[in-house]
C-alpha positions, -999 to 999 in steps of 0.1 A, spaced: 18 -19 0 36 37 52 37 41 86 43 60 118 60 49 150 38 26 170 31 22 207 25 -15 213 25 -50 201 -5 -71 194 -7 -104 212 10 -133 194 -22 -153 194 -39 -126 174 -10 -125 149 -12 -163 145 -49 -161 138 -39 -137 110 -57 -112 111 -87 -98 126 -63 -68 130 -29 -59 118 -2 -67 144 7 -31 151 -17 -2 150 -5 31 161 -25 58 179 3 81 169 -8 77 133 -41 94 142 -22 127 145 -4 122 112 -29 142 91 -24 172 114 10 178 99 17 180 62 46 167 41 37 191 13 63 215 1 65 249 19 38 273 8 14 246 -5 -18 237 13 -33 203 16 -62 193 -7 -91 188 16 -117 177 -10 -134 145 1 -120 146 37 -140 147 69 -127 149 105 -151 133 130 -150 108 159 -139 74 148 -167 48 144 -141 21 146 -113 23 172 -89 7 147 -93 38 125 -82 74 128 -107 102 132 -105 111 95 -127 99 66 -122 100 29 -152 98 5 -171 82 34 -144 56 43 -127 58 77 -89 57 73 -73 28 93 -44 30 117 -11 21 102 13 -7 109 48 2 121 82 -12 114 80 -33 145 56 -55 125 83 -66 101 82 -102 111 45 -104 104 52 -92 68 76 -122 64 54 -148 82 58 -183 69 22 -188 58 18 -156 39 24 -171 5 -4 -196 10 -27 -174 29 -26 -145 4 -17 -164 -28 13 -142 -33 28 -163 -61 -5 -161 -80 -6 -124 -75 29 -120 -91 17 -141 -121 -14 -120 -125 7 -88 -128 20 -101 -161 52 -82 -158 76 -76 -187 114 -78 -182 118 -41 -188 91 -29 -165 97 -3 -138 76 -14 -108 69 7 -78 61 -13 -47 45 12 -24 46 5 13 72 -21 5 80 -27 42 106 -55 43 105 -60 6 84 -92 6 72 -84 -29 100 -61 -41 126 -89 -39 103 -114 -56 95 -89 -84 132 -80 -91 141 -112 -109 110 -108 -131 121 -74 -144 159 -81 -150 161 -52 -175 138 -29 -154 137 -17 -119 119 -21 -86 113 11 -66 107 -2 -31 90 27 -14 82 32 23 79 63 46 97 47 76 134 51 77 136 19 96 120 0 67 143 17 42 173 5 63 159 -30 63 153 -29 25 189 -17 19 203 -45 40 182 -71 22 191 -57 -12 228 -61 -4 223 -96 10 202 -107 -19 225 -90 -45 196 -75 -64 210 -42 -79 177 -34 -97 159 -28 -64 160 8 -53 148 18 -18 128 51 -19 119 71 12 86 87 6 63 108 27 26 106 36 17 127 6 43 119 -19 59 85 -28 86 104 -47 83 84 -79 96 96 -113 70 115 -133 54 94 -161 81 68 -154 64 38 -138 48 9 -156 32 -7 -126 24 6 -91 17 -22 -67 -2 -15 -35 -8 -45 -13 -30 -40 18 -16 -5 23 -38 20 5 -66 19 31 -40 31 57 -29 62 38 -33 93 58 -36 113 26 -52 90 0 -62 119 -23 -27 133 -25 -11 99 -28 -36 89 -55 -27 119 -76 10 112 -71 5 77 -83 -15 89 -113 13 113 -122 40 86 -119 23 61 -142 31 61 -179 1 76 -198 -22 49 -214 1 19 -205 9 25 -168 -13 6 -144 -21 5 -107 -25 -29 -91 -45 -23 -59 -48 -53 -36 -72 -51 -7 -91 -77 14 -127 -82 2 -151 -61 23 -180 -77 5 -171 -111 20 -179 -115 57 -159 -147 58 -126 -130 52 -112 -129 88 -100 -93 87 -115 -63 106 -139 -44 83 -117 -12 84 -88 -32 69 -110 -42 39 -123 -24 8 -151 -29 -16 -146 -27 -53 -172 1 -54 -153 22 -29 -120 17 -46 -134 27 -80 -149 59 -64 -116 69 -48 -95 61 -79 -119 79 -102 -116 110 -79 -79 113 -88 -83 106 -125 -75 69 -127 -97 47 -149 -110 13 -138 -98 -16 -160 -109 -48 -143 -110 -67 -110 -95 -102 -108 -109 -125 -81 -83 -152 -83 -67 -145 -49 -79 -164 -18 -91 -134 2 -82 -102 -17 -94 -82 -47 -68 -75 -73 -82 -43 -88 -65 -28 -119 -66 9 -128 -48 29 -155 -38 65 -162 -57 77 -193 
C-alpha cells in the first residue's frame, strides 16, 4: 500500500517462507526523515515523533506515537509483490469483495507498487478511477507500462512524496493501504493528507496490516500493527474508526472515515 532505493536483496529462501521480513529493507530509508518533501517555507509537524536508537534493526531510528517505523521495500522487490501465492496467502480476492466498491468510486491505491491491487480494482470501478500512487519513479514507470499492456484507461499512476500522496482534495471515495502504512517515514503528514483527500462523511480509509496481536502470523513484529495502535494514529489526524473486519487469513482490515 513508498519507498527508497535499497541496498541489497533478501535471500530467496526467506522470500519463499514469506515473510518474516519483507524482501528488501533499505538502510537508506533510515535517513529519509532527515529531508523533507514539504513545500519551501513549511516546517515538518513533529508532534508524536521521537528519534532514538532502533529497538529492532528492521526499523529506522524514528518512532511515531510509540511505534517504531519500519524500513521500506524498494522497487527491486517488484517480483515479491506479484508472487504466485499472494492471492491465497493474503486472501486478496476476499479483500476486494470486502471493499464493497461502487462502479463510480474513485479509489486511491497508496504504495501501489506494481499495481497488484490497482489493476484488479479498475474493472470494479468502470465509471470511476484508480489513482495508483507510489513515491518511486521506477514503480511509476512499471505501473505505466502495465496500464498500457492491460488497456485500463481508468488507472492513473501518481508520483507522490513521503509527506504528500498528491491526491485531489475531498475527491477520493476509498483510500486503500495494504501493508504499507507502517513503513511511512511521515505517518502524521500522510495521515492528514489522506483525511483531506477523502470525501467528507462518505470517504473511507481501508487500512490493511498484519495482525500484531497474533504471534502465529509469520511476520516480523515491526511489520505488524495492532488495532489499538492503528486507532490511536488515525484518531490523531482526525479520522474516525468505523470497524475492523477479521475475514482475511492474516491481516486486519480496518476501516476509518473522514467526519
